[in-house]
PyMOL Python script that loads the backbone (N, CA, C, O; Angstrom):
from pymol import cmd

cmd.read_pdbstr("""\
ATOM      1  N   MET A   1       0.826  -1.199   0.000  1.00  0.00           N
ATOM      2  CA  MET A   1       0.000   0.000   0.000  1.00  0.00           C
ATOM      3  C   MET A   1       0.865   1.256   0.000  1.00  0.00           C
ATOM      4  O   MET A   1       0.465   2.285  -0.544  1.00  0.00           O
ATOM      5  N   SER A   2       2.048   1.177   0.607  1.00  0.00           N
ATOM      6  CA  SER A   2       2.885   2.369   0.660  1.00  0.00           C
ATOM      7  C   SER A   2       3.392   2.760  -0.727  1.00  0.00           C
ATOM      8  O   SER A   2       3.632   3.939  -0.986  1.00  0.00           O
ATOM      9  N   LYS A   3       3.560   1.780  -1.623  1.00  0.00           N
ATOM     10  CA  LYS A   3       3.984   2.109  -2.980  1.00  0.00           C
ATOM     11  C   LYS A   3       2.927   2.958  -3.672  1.00  0.00           C
ATOM     12  O   LYS A   3       3.248   3.901  -4.396  1.00  0.00           O
ATOM     13  N   LYS A   4       1.666   2.616  -3.442  1.00  0.00           N
ATOM     14  CA  LYS A   4       0.572   3.373  -4.049  1.00  0.00           C
ATOM     15  C   LYS A   4       0.544   4.793  -3.506  1.00  0.00           C
ATOM     16  O   LYS A   4       0.356   5.743  -4.266  1.00  0.00           O
ATOM     17  N   ILE A   5       0.728   4.947  -2.207  1.00  0.00           N
ATOM     18  CA  ILE A   5       0.715   6.267  -1.582  1.00  0.00           C
ATOM     19  C   ILE A   5       1.886   7.104  -2.098  1.00  0.00           C
ATOM     20  O   ILE A   5       1.722   8.287  -2.395  1.00  0.00           O
ATOM     21  N   ASP A   6       3.063   6.492  -2.204  1.00  0.00           N
ATOM     22  CA  ASP A   6       4.224   7.204  -2.739  1.00  0.00           C
ATOM     23  C   ASP A   6       3.992   7.610  -4.190  1.00  0.00           C
ATOM     24  O   ASP A   6       4.365   8.709  -4.602  1.00  0.00           O
ATOM     25  N   PHE A   7       3.377   6.722  -4.959  1.00  0.00           N
ATOM     26  CA  PHE A   7       3.070   7.027  -6.359  1.00  0.00           C
ATOM     27  C   PHE A   7       2.127   8.220  -6.442  1.00  0.00           C
ATOM     28  O   PHE A   7       2.351   9.136  -7.234  1.00  0.00           O
ATOM     29  N   LEU A   8       1.079   8.214  -5.632  1.00  0.00           N
ATOM     30  CA  LEU A   8       0.108   9.311  -5.659  1.00  0.00           C
ATOM     31  C   LEU A   8       0.741  10.632  -5.245  1.00  0.00           C
ATOM     32  O   LEU A   8       0.426  11.677  -5.815  1.00  0.00           O
ATOM     33  N   ARG A   9       1.623  10.595  -4.265  1.00  0.00           N
ATOM     34  CA  ARG A   9       2.299  11.824  -3.838  1.00  0.00           C
ATOM     35  C   ARG A   9       3.197  12.363  -4.942  1.00  0.00           C
ATOM     36  O   ARG A   9       3.248  13.571  -5.174  1.00  0.00           O
ATOM     37  N   SER A  10       3.899  11.473  -5.618  1.00  0.00           N
ATOM     38  CA  SER A  10       4.787  11.935  -6.686  1.00  0.00           C
ATOM     39  C   SER A  10       3.986  12.475  -7.866  1.00  0.00           C
ATOM     40  O   SER A  10       4.424  13.408  -8.538  1.00  0.00           O
ATOM     41  N   VAL A  11       2.824  11.896  -8.118  1.00  0.00           N
ATOM     42  CA  VAL A  11       1.980  12.367  -9.213  1.00  0.00           C
ATOM     43  C   VAL A  11       1.434  13.753  -8.906  1.00  0.00           C
ATOM     44  O   VAL A  11       1.363  14.599  -9.797  1.00  0.00           O
ATOM     45  N   LYS A  12       1.052  13.997  -7.670  1.00  0.00           N
ATOM     46  CA  LYS A  12       0.517  15.307  -7.286  1.00  0.00           C
ATOM     47  C   LYS A  12       1.546  16.410  -7.493  1.00  0.00           C
ATOM     48  O   LYS A  12       1.183  17.554  -7.765  1.00  0.00           O
ATOM     49  N   GLU A  13       2.831  16.074  -7.367  1.00  0.00           N
ATOM     50  CA  GLU A  13       3.887  17.071  -7.483  1.00  0.00           C
ATOM     51  C   GLU A  13       4.290  17.349  -8.932  1.00  0.00           C
ATOM     52  O   GLU A  13       4.984  18.331  -9.196  1.00  0.00           O
ATOM     53  N   MET A  14       3.869  16.506  -9.871  1.00  0.00           N
ATOM     54  CA  MET A  14       4.250  16.669 -11.275  1.00  0.00           C
ATOM     55  C   MET A  14       3.458  17.802 -11.925  1.00  0.00           C
ATOM     56  O   MET A  14       2.324  18.091 -11.541  1.00  0.00           O
ATOM     57  N   ASN A  15       4.081  18.434 -12.916  1.00  0.00           N
ATOM     58  CA  ASN A  15       3.338  19.426 -13.698  1.00  0.00           C
ATOM     59  C   ASN A  15       2.745  18.735 -14.923  1.00  0.00           C
ATOM     60  O   ASN A  15       2.948  17.538 -15.123  1.00  0.00           O
ATOM     61  N   GLU A  16       2.016  19.485 -15.736  1.00  0.00           N
ATOM     62  CA  GLU A  16       1.291  18.891 -16.859  1.00  0.00           C
ATOM     63  C   GLU A  16       2.210  18.225 -17.878  1.00  0.00           C
ATOM     64  O   GLU A  16       1.901  17.144 -18.378  1.00  0.00           O
ATOM     65  N   THR A  17       3.335  18.862 -18.187  1.00  0.00           N
ATOM     66  CA  THR A  17       4.232  18.275 -19.192  1.00  0.00           C
ATOM     67  C   THR A  17       4.842  16.972 -18.690  1.00  0.00           C
ATOM     68  O   THR A  17       4.991  16.019 -19.454  1.00  0.00           O
ATOM     69  N   ASP A  18       5.196  16.929 -17.407  1.00  0.00           N
ATOM     70  CA  ASP A  18       5.728  15.692 -16.838  1.00  0.00           C
ATOM     71  C   ASP A  18       4.665  14.593 -16.857  1.00  0.00           C
ATOM     72  O   ASP A  18       4.969  13.439 -17.157  1.00  0.00           O
ATOM     73  N   LEU A  19       3.438  14.947 -16.540  1.00  0.00           N
ATOM     74  CA  LEU A  19       2.355  13.967 -16.553  1.00  0.00           C
ATOM     75  C   LEU A  19       2.139  13.417 -17.964  1.00  0.00           C
ATOM     76  O   LEU A  19       1.972  12.211 -18.146  1.00  0.00           O
ATOM     77  N   LYS A  20       2.142  14.302 -18.954  1.00  0.00           N
ATOM     78  CA  LYS A  20       1.943  13.848 -20.334  1.00  0.00           C
ATOM     79  C   LYS A  20       3.061  12.907 -20.766  1.00  0.00           C
ATOM     80  O   LYS A  20       2.809  11.895 -21.421  1.00  0.00           O
ATOM     81  N   ALA A  21       4.291  13.242 -20.399  1.00  0.00           N
ATOM     82  CA  ALA A  21       5.421  12.382 -20.744  1.00  0.00           C
ATOM     83  C   ALA A  21       5.304  11.024 -20.055  1.00  0.00           C
ATOM     84  O   ALA A  21       5.558   9.986 -20.666  1.00  0.00           O
ATOM     85  N   ARG A  22       4.924  11.040 -18.798  1.00  0.00           N
ATOM     86  CA  ARG A  22       4.773   9.787 -18.041  1.00  0.00           C
ATOM     87  C   ARG A  22       3.631   8.943 -18.608  1.00  0.00           C
ATOM     88  O   ARG A  22       3.729   7.716 -18.648  1.00  0.00           O
ATOM     89  N   ILE A  23       2.555   9.590 -19.042  1.00  0.00           N
ATOM     90  CA  ILE A  23       1.434   8.864 -19.646  1.00  0.00           C
ATOM     91  C   ILE A  23       1.890   8.175 -20.928  1.00  0.00           C
ATOM     92  O   ILE A  23       1.551   7.016 -21.166  1.00  0.00           O
ATOM     93  N   GLN A  24       2.654   8.881 -21.750  1.00  0.00           N
ATOM     94  CA  GLN A  24       3.148   8.274 -22.990  1.00  0.00           C
ATOM     95  C   GLN A  24       4.050   7.080 -22.693  1.00  0.00           C
ATOM     96  O   GLN A  24       3.958   6.047 -23.357  1.00  0.00           O
ATOM     97  N   GLU A  25       4.923   7.222 -21.694  1.00  0.00           N
ATOM     98  CA  GLU A  25       5.818   6.126 -21.333  1.00  0.00           C
ATOM     99  C   GLU A  25       5.027   4.913 -20.853  1.00  0.00           C
ATOM    100  O   GLU A  25       5.321   3.782 -21.239  1.00  0.00           O
ATOM    101  N   ASP A  26       4.025   5.152 -20.014  1.00  0.00           N
ATOM    102  CA  ASP A  26       3.241   4.043 -19.479  1.00  0.00           C
ATOM    103  C   ASP A  26       2.368   3.392 -20.542  1.00  0.00           C
ATOM    104  O   ASP A  26       2.146   2.182 -20.497  1.00  0.00           O
ATOM    105  N   GLU A  27       1.867   4.173 -21.502  1.00  0.00           N
ATOM    106  CA  GLU A  27       1.094   3.582 -22.595  1.00  0.00           C
ATOM    107  C   GLU A  27       1.975   2.658 -23.429  1.00  0.00           C
ATOM    108  O   GLU A  27       1.547   1.575 -23.826  1.00  0.00           O
ATOM    109  N   LEU A  28       3.204   3.088 -23.693  1.00  0.00           N
ATOM    110  CA  LEU A  28       4.139   2.254 -24.433  1.00  0.00           C
ATOM    111  C   LEU A  28       4.477   0.995 -23.634  1.00  0.00           C
ATOM    112  O   LEU A  28       4.533  -0.104 -24.185  1.00  0.00           O
ATOM    113  N   ARG A  29       4.697   1.166 -22.353  1.00  0.00           N
ATOM    114  CA  ARG A  29       4.999   0.030 -21.476  1.00  0.00           C
ATOM    115  C   ARG A  29       3.842  -0.970 -21.454  1.00  0.00           C
ATOM    116  O   ARG A  29       4.059  -2.182 -21.471  1.00  0.00           O
ATOM    117  N   LEU A  30       2.617  -0.453 -21.415  1.00  0.00           N
ATOM    118  CA  LEU A  30       1.445  -1.322 -21.417  1.00  0.00           C
ATOM    119  C   LEU A  30       1.342  -2.101 -22.726  1.00  0.00           C
ATOM    120  O   LEU A  30       1.034  -3.293 -22.718  1.00  0.00           O
ATOM    121  N   LYS A  31       1.597  -1.436 -23.839  1.00  0.00           N
ATOM    122  CA  LYS A  31       1.561  -2.122 -25.132  1.00  0.00           C
ATOM    123  C   LYS A  31       2.588  -3.244 -25.183  1.00  0.00           C
ATOM    124  O   LYS A  31       2.300  -4.346 -25.650  1.00  0.00           O
ATOM    125  N   LYS A  32       3.797  -2.948 -24.695  1.00  0.00           N
ATOM    126  CA  LYS A  32       4.851  -3.962 -24.705  1.00  0.00           C
ATOM    127  C   LYS A  32       4.488  -5.140 -23.812  1.00  0.00           C
ATOM    128  O   LYS A  32       4.723  -6.293 -24.175  1.00  0.00           O
ATOM    129  N   LEU A  33       3.914  -4.856 -22.644  1.00  0.00           N
ATOM    130  CA  LEU A  33       3.531  -5.929 -21.726  1.00  0.00           C
ATOM    131  C   LEU A  33       2.432  -6.808 -22.314  1.00  0.00           C
ATOM    132  O   LEU A  33       2.498  -8.033 -22.224  1.00  0.00           O
ATOM    133  N   THR A  34       1.417  -6.178 -22.919  1.00  0.00           N
ATOM    134  CA  THR A  34       0.328  -6.971 -23.481  1.00  0.00           C
ATOM    135  C   THR A  34       0.812  -7.806 -24.664  1.00  0.00           C
ATOM    136  O   THR A  34       0.365  -8.938 -24.848  1.00  0.00           O
ATOM    137  N   PHE A  35       1.716  -7.258 -25.458  1.00  0.00           N
ATOM    138  CA  PHE A  35       2.266  -8.030 -26.568  1.00  0.00           C
ATOM    139  C   PHE A  35       3.097  -9.192 -26.052  1.00  0.00           C
ATOM    140  O   PHE A  35       2.978 -10.314 -26.544  1.00  0.00           O
ATOM    141  N   ALA A  36       3.942  -8.920 -25.056  1.00  0.00           N
ATOM    142  CA  ALA A  36       4.772  -9.981 -24.481  1.00  0.00           C
ATOM    143  C   ALA A  36       3.904 -11.064 -23.856  1.00  0.00           C
ATOM    144  O   ALA A  36       4.245 -12.245 -23.924  1.00  0.00           O
ATOM    145  N   HIS A  37       2.799 -10.681 -23.254  1.00  0.00           N
ATOM    146  CA  HIS A  37       1.899 -11.647 -22.631  1.00  0.00           C
ATOM    147  C   HIS A  37       1.168 -12.471 -23.693  1.00  0.00           C
ATOM    148  O   HIS A  37       0.863 -13.641 -23.464  1.00  0.00           O
ATOM    149  N   ALA A  38       0.889 -11.876 -24.841  1.00  0.00           N
ATOM    150  CA  ALA A  38       0.233 -12.623 -25.919  1.00  0.00           C
ATOM    151  C   ALA A  38       1.184 -13.647 -26.536  1.00  0.00           C
ATOM    152  O   ALA A  38       0.762 -14.742 -26.911  1.00  0.00           O
ATOM    153  N   VAL A  39       2.459 -13.295 -26.640  1.00  0.00           N
ATOM    154  CA  VAL A  39       3.438 -14.191 -27.240  1.00  0.00           C
ATOM    155  C   VAL A  39       3.747 -15.354 -26.292  1.00  0.00           C
ATOM    156  O   VAL A  39       3.663 -16.522 -26.671  1.00  0.00           O
ATOM    157  N   SER A  40       4.097 -15.014 -25.078  1.00  0.00           N
ATOM    158  CA  SER A  40       4.343 -16.035 -24.057  1.00  0.00           C
ATOM    159  C   SER A  40       3.878 -15.471 -22.723  1.00  0.00           C
ATOM    160  O   SER A  40       4.091 -14.291 -22.445  1.00  0.00           O
ATOM    161  N   PRO A  41       3.249 -16.292 -21.899  1.00  0.00           N
ATOM    162  CA  PRO A  41       2.684 -15.781 -20.642  1.00  0.00           C
ATOM    163  C   PRO A  41       3.741 -15.113 -19.757  1.00  0.00           C
ATOM    164  O   PRO A  41       4.866 -15.593 -19.618  1.00  0.00           O
ATOM    165  N   LEU A  42       3.334 -13.996 -19.171  1.00  0.00           N
ATOM    166  CA  LEU A  42       4.227 -13.296 -18.258  1.00  0.00           C
ATOM    167  C   LEU A  42       4.320 -14.066 -16.944  1.00  0.00           C
ATOM    168  O   LEU A  42       3.425 -14.830 -16.583  1.00  0.00           O
ATOM    169  N   GLU A  43       5.423 -13.846 -16.245  1.00  0.00           N
ATOM    170  CA  GLU A  43       5.588 -14.479 -14.938  1.00  0.00           C
ATOM    171  C   GLU A  43       4.539 -13.962 -13.965  1.00  0.00           C
ATOM    172  O   GLU A  43       3.974 -14.716 -13.174  1.00  0.00           O
ATOM    173  N   ASN A  44       4.292 -12.650 -14.041  1.00  0.00           N
ATOM    174  CA  ASN A  44       3.290 -12.041 -13.175  1.00  0.00           C
ATOM    175  C   ASN A  44       2.361 -11.184 -14.041  1.00  0.00           C
ATOM    176  O   ASN A  44       2.655 -10.013 -14.282  1.00  0.00           O
ATOM    177  N   PRO A  45       1.253 -11.746 -14.508  1.00  0.00           N
ATOM    178  CA  PRO A  45       0.356 -10.975 -15.376  1.00  0.00           C
ATOM    179  C   PRO A  45      -0.367  -9.842 -14.653  1.00  0.00           C
ATOM    180  O   PRO A  45      -1.000  -9.009 -15.301  1.00  0.00           O
ATOM    181  N   MET A  46      -0.285  -9.797 -13.339  1.00  0.00           N
ATOM    182  CA  MET A  46      -0.922  -8.708 -12.593  1.00  0.00           C
ATOM    183  C   MET A  46      -0.213  -7.380 -12.825  1.00  0.00           C
ATOM    184  O   MET A  46      -0.752  -6.324 -12.494  1.00  0.00           O
ATOM    185  N   THR A  47       0.996  -7.423 -13.392  1.00  0.00           N
ATOM    186  CA  THR A  47       1.687  -6.164 -13.691  1.00  0.00           C
ATOM    187  C   THR A  47       0.919  -5.371 -14.742  1.00  0.00           C
ATOM    188  O   THR A  47       0.945  -4.140 -14.739  1.00  0.00           O
ATOM    189  N   ILE A  48       0.230  -6.082 -15.649  1.00  0.00           N
ATOM    190  CA  ILE A  48      -0.568  -5.393 -16.665  1.00  0.00           C
ATOM    191  C   ILE A  48      -1.674  -4.598 -15.982  1.00  0.00           C
ATOM    192  O   ILE A  48      -1.927  -3.447 -16.339  1.00  0.00           O
ATOM    193  N   ARG A  49      -2.323  -5.200 -15.014  1.00  0.00           N
ATOM    194  CA  ARG A  49      -3.390  -4.507 -14.290  1.00  0.00           C
ATOM    195  C   ARG A  49      -2.833  -3.297 -13.547  1.00  0.00           C
ATOM    196  O   ARG A  49      -3.449  -2.231 -13.544  1.00  0.00           O
ATOM    197  N   GLY A  50      -1.676  -3.456 -12.921  1.00  0.00           N
ATOM    198  CA  GLY A  50      -1.066  -2.348 -12.193  1.00  0.00           C
ATOM    199  C   GLY A  50      -0.727  -1.178 -13.101  1.00  0.00           C
ATOM    200  O   GLY A  50      -0.948  -0.022 -12.743  1.00  0.00           O
ATOM    201  N   VAL A  51      -0.191  -1.479 -14.278  1.00  0.00           N
ATOM    202  CA  VAL A  51       0.159  -0.417 -15.229  1.00  0.00           C
ATOM    203  C   VAL A  51      -1.106   0.285 -15.712  1.00  0.00           C
ATOM    204  O   VAL A  51      -1.131   1.509 -15.838  1.00  0.00           O
ATOM    205  N   ARG A  52      -2.165  -0.497 -15.986  1.00  0.00           N
ATOM    206  CA  ARG A  52      -3.427   0.116 -16.427  1.00  0.00           C
ATOM    207  C   ARG A  52      -3.985   1.040 -15.360  1.00  0.00           C
ATOM    208  O   ARG A  52      -4.467   2.129 -15.672  1.00  0.00           O
ATOM    209  N   LYS A  53      -3.926   0.620 -14.106  1.00  0.00           N
ATOM    210  CA  LYS A  53      -4.450   1.452 -13.020  1.00  0.00           C
ATOM    211  C   LYS A  53      -3.595   2.702 -12.819  1.00  0.00           C
ATOM    212  O   LYS A  53      -4.125   3.789 -12.588  1.00  0.00           O
ATOM    213  N   ASP A  54      -2.283   2.547 -12.907  1.00  0.00           N
ATOM    214  CA  ASP A  54      -1.401   3.710 -12.791  1.00  0.00           C
ATOM    215  C   ASP A  54      -1.661   4.698 -13.923  1.00  0.00           C
ATOM    216  O   ASP A  54      -1.660   5.912 -13.715  1.00  0.00           O
ATOM    217  N   LEU A  55      -1.881   4.171 -15.109  1.00  0.00           N
ATOM    218  CA  LEU A  55      -2.176   5.015 -16.262  1.00  0.00           C
ATOM    219  C   LEU A  55      -3.473   5.791 -16.041  1.00  0.00           C
ATOM    220  O   LEU A  55      -3.560   6.975 -16.368  1.00  0.00           O
ATOM    221  N   ALA A  56      -4.464   5.128 -15.493  1.00  0.00           N
ATOM    222  CA  ALA A  56      -5.734   5.801 -15.202  1.00  0.00           C
ATOM    223  C   ALA A  56      -5.542   6.883 -14.146  1.00  0.00           C
ATOM    224  O   ALA A  56      -6.129   7.960 -14.245  1.00  0.00           O
ATOM    225  N   ARG A  57      -4.725   6.603 -13.137  1.00  0.00           N
ATOM    226  CA  ARG A  57      -4.466   7.607 -12.100  1.00  0.00           C
ATOM    227  C   ARG A  57      -3.769   8.826 -12.693  1.00  0.00           C
ATOM    228  O   ARG A  57      -4.093   9.964 -12.353  1.00  0.00           O
ATOM    229  N   LEU A  58      -2.807   8.578 -13.584  1.00  0.00           N
ATOM    230  CA  LEU A  58      -2.090   9.687 -14.227  1.00  0.00           C
ATOM    231  C   LEU A  58      -3.035  10.534 -15.070  1.00  0.00           C
ATOM    232  O   LEU A  58      -2.984  11.763 -15.029  1.00  0.00           O
ATOM    233  N   LYS A  59      -3.899   9.866 -15.837  1.00  0.00           N
ATOM    234  CA  LYS A  59      -4.834  10.610 -16.688  1.00  0.00           C
ATOM    235  C   LYS A  59      -5.826  11.398 -15.843  1.00  0.00           C
ATOM    236  O   LYS A  59      -6.199  12.515 -16.202  1.00  0.00           O
ATOM    237  N   THR A  60      -6.250  10.831 -14.735  1.00  0.00           N
ATOM    238  CA  THR A  60      -7.171  11.539 -13.845  1.00  0.00           C
ATOM    239  C   THR A  60      -6.513  12.776 -13.268  1.00  0.00           C
ATOM    240  O   THR A  60      -7.125  13.843 -13.221  1.00  0.00           O
ATOM    241  N   GLU A  61      -5.278  12.642 -12.829  1.00  0.00           N
ATOM    242  CA  GLU A  61      -4.567  13.785 -12.261  1.00  0.00           C
ATOM    243  C   GLU A  61      -4.333  14.860 -13.320  1.00  0.00           C
ATOM    244  O   GLU A  61      -4.412  16.052 -13.024  1.00  0.00           O
ATOM    245  N   LEU A  62      -4.046  14.444 -14.546  1.00  0.00           N
ATOM    246  CA  LEU A  62      -3.862  15.410 -15.636  1.00  0.00           C
ATOM    247  C   LEU A  62      -5.157  16.180 -15.878  1.00  0.00           C
ATOM    248  O   LEU A  62      -5.127  17.401 -16.025  1.00  0.00           O
ATOM    249  N   LYS A  63      -6.275  15.495 -15.922  1.00  0.00           N
ATOM    250  CA  LYS A  63      -7.567  16.164 -16.114  1.00  0.00           C
ATOM    251  C   LYS A  63      -7.844  17.131 -14.965  1.00  0.00           C
ATOM    252  O   LYS A  63      -8.335  18.238 -15.188  1.00  0.00           O
ATOM    253  N   ASN A  64      -7.533  16.718 -13.744  1.00  0.00           N
ATOM    254  CA  ASN A  64      -7.745  17.603 -12.590  1.00  0.00           C
ATOM    255  C   ASN A  64      -6.898  18.865 -12.703  1.00  0.00           C
ATOM    256  O   ASN A  64      -7.384  19.966 -12.442  1.00  0.00           O
ATOM    257  N   LYS A  65      -5.650  18.712 -13.085  1.00  0.00           N
ATOM    258  CA  LYS A  65      -4.770  19.877 -13.226  1.00  0.00           C
ATOM    259  C   LYS A  65      -5.240  20.794 -14.348  1.00  0.00           C
ATOM    260  O   LYS A  65      -5.180  22.016 -14.219  1.00  0.00           O
ATOM    261  N   GLN A  66      -5.708  20.208 -15.453  1.00  0.00           N
ATOM    262  CA  GLN A  66      -6.197  21.019 -16.562  1.00  0.00           C
ATOM    263  C   GLN A  66      -7.467  21.764 -16.177  1.00  0.00           C
ATOM    264  O   GLN A  66      -7.645  22.920 -16.561  1.00  0.00           O
ATOM    265  N   SER A  67      -8.347  21.120 -15.426  1.00  0.00           N
ATOM    266  CA  SER A  67      -9.574  21.806 -15.019  1.00  0.00           C
ATOM    267  C   SER A  67      -9.270  22.900 -13.998  1.00  0.00           C
ATOM    268  O   SER A  67      -9.929  23.940 -14.001  1.00  0.00           O
ATOM    269  N   GLN A  68      -8.287  22.685 -13.130  1.00  0.00           N
ATOM    270  CA  GLN A  68      -7.891  23.724 -12.177  1.00  0.00           C
ATOM    271  C   GLN A  68      -7.287  24.904 -12.907  1.00  0.00           C
ATOM    272  O   GLN A  68      -7.501  26.051 -12.516  1.00  0.00           O
ATOM    273  N   ALA A  69      -6.534  24.636 -13.963  1.00  0.00           N
ATOM    274  CA  ALA A  69      -5.920  25.715 -14.730  1.00  0.00           C
ATOM    275  C   ALA A  69      -6.997  26.546 -15.429  1.00  0.00           C
ATOM    276  O   ALA A  69      -6.887  27.769 -15.513  1.00  0.00           O
ATOM    277  N   LYS A  70      -8.027  25.882 -15.926  1.00  0.00           N
ATOM    278  CA  LYS A  70      -9.112  26.611 -16.577  1.00  0.00           C
ATOM    279  C   LYS A  70      -9.875  27.463 -15.576  1.00  0.00           C
ATOM    280  O   LYS A  70     -10.283  28.581 -15.890  1.00  0.00           O
ATOM    281  N   GLU A  71     -10.067  26.939 -14.376  1.00  0.00           N
ATOM    282  CA  GLU A  71     -10.796  27.697 -13.354  1.00  0.00           C
ATOM    283  C   GLU A  71      -9.985  28.884 -12.850  1.00  0.00           C
ATOM    284  O   GLU A  71     -10.547  29.926 -12.510  1.00  0.00           O
ATOM    285  N   SER A  72      -8.665  28.727 -12.804  1.00  0.00           N
ATOM    286  CA  SER A  72      -7.841  29.806 -12.279  1.00  0.00           C
ATOM    287  C   SER A  72      -7.694  30.959 -13.272  1.00  0.00           C
ATOM    288  O   SER A  72      -7.429  32.091 -12.868  1.00  0.00           O
ATOM    289  N   VAL A  73      -7.861  30.684 -14.557  1.00  0.00           N
ATOM    290  CA  VAL A  73      -7.799  31.743 -15.570  1.00  0.00           C
ATOM    291  C   VAL A  73      -9.093  32.546 -15.473  1.00  0.00           C
ATOM    292  O   VAL A  73     -10.182  31.981 -15.580  1.00  0.00           O
ATOM    293  N   PRO A  74      -8.984  33.838 -15.275  1.00  0.00           N
ATOM    294  CA  PRO A  74     -10.211  34.634 -15.146  1.00  0.00           C
ATOM    295  C   PRO A  74     -11.006  34.639 -16.445  1.00  0.00           C
ATOM    296  O   PRO A  74     -10.444  34.603 -17.540  1.00  0.00           O
ATOM    297  N   ALA A  75     -12.289  34.682 -16.301  1.00  0.00           N
ATOM    298  CA  ALA A  75     -13.172  34.701 -17.467  1.00  0.00           C
ATOM    299  C   ALA A  75     -12.973  36.008 -18.227  1.00  0.00           C
ATOM    300  O   ALA A  75     -12.520  37.006 -17.666  1.00  0.00           O
ATOM    301  N   GLU A  76     -13.313  35.984 -19.489  1.00  0.00           N
ATOM    302  CA  GLU A  76     -13.207  37.196 -20.300  1.00  0.00           C
ATOM    303  C   GLU A  76     -14.060  38.289 -19.656  1.00  0.00           C
ATOM    304  O   GLU A  76     -15.074  38.015 -19.015  1.00  0.00           O
ATOM    305  N   THR A  77     -13.637  39.487 -19.839  1.00  0.00           N
ATOM    306  CA  THR A  77     -14.382  40.586 -19.234  1.00  0.00           C
ATOM    307  C   THR A  77     -15.795  40.619 -19.805  1.00  0.00           C
ATOM    308  O   THR A  77     -15.999  40.638 -21.019  1.00  0.00           O
ATOM    309  N   GLU A  78     -16.721  40.624 -18.930  1.00  0.00           N
ATOM    310  CA  GLU A  78     -18.119  40.600 -19.353  1.00  0.00           C
ATOM    311  C   GLU A  78     -18.526  42.010 -19.777  1.00  0.00           C
ATOM    312  O   GLU A  78     -18.030  43.006 -19.250  1.00  0.00           O
ATOM    313  N   THR A  79     -19.419  42.063 -20.720  1.00  0.00           N
ATOM    314  CA  THR A  79     -19.881  43.375 -21.165  1.00  0.00           C
ATOM    315  C   THR A  79     -20.809  43.961 -20.112  1.00  0.00           C
ATOM    316  O   THR A  79     -21.670  43.275 -19.560  1.00  0.00           O
ATOM    317  N   THR A  80     -20.616  45.207 -19.858  1.00  0.00           N
ATOM    318  CA  THR A  80     -21.464  45.884 -18.864  1.00  0.00           C
ATOM    319  C   THR A  80     -22.390  46.834 -19.582  1.00  0.00           C
ATOM    320  O   THR A  80     -22.010  47.498 -20.546  1.00  0.00           O
ATOM    321  N   GLU A  81     -23.579  46.884 -19.109  1.00  0.00           N
ATOM    322  CA  GLU A  81     -24.554  47.792 -19.711  1.00  0.00           C
ATOM    323  C   GLU A  81     -24.398  49.171 -19.110  1.00  0.00           C
ATOM    324  O   GLU A  81     -24.312  49.300 -17.889  1.00  0.00           O
ATOM    325  N   SER A  82     -24.360  50.205 -19.932  1.00  0.00           N
ATOM    326  CA  SER A  82     -24.192  51.573 -19.432  1.00  0.00           C
ATOM    327  C   SER A  82     -25.474  52.341 -19.543  1.00  0.00           C
ATOM    328  O   SER A  82     -25.525  53.513 -19.170  1.00  0.00           O
TER     329      SER A  82
END
""", "prot")
cmd.dss("prot")
cmd.show_as("cartoon", "prot")
cmd.util.cbc("prot")
cmd.orient("prot")
């Protein structure tokens, strides 16, 4: 469980570009694992599940950061009636 907590803490500290890079790396890693598992069974096939869950956590955190960035940007100046 501590690995998951450490992972979540490190993800919270990443910026958007780091998250995007990590997502690309994990997607590639997932593709390689699934291909390797199709060719010959992996020793521990649960690693595929772990990578998928980590990938989902990364994408969720990226969406959260993007939505926070949109909220922090002030809205366009509204027209006022004179």
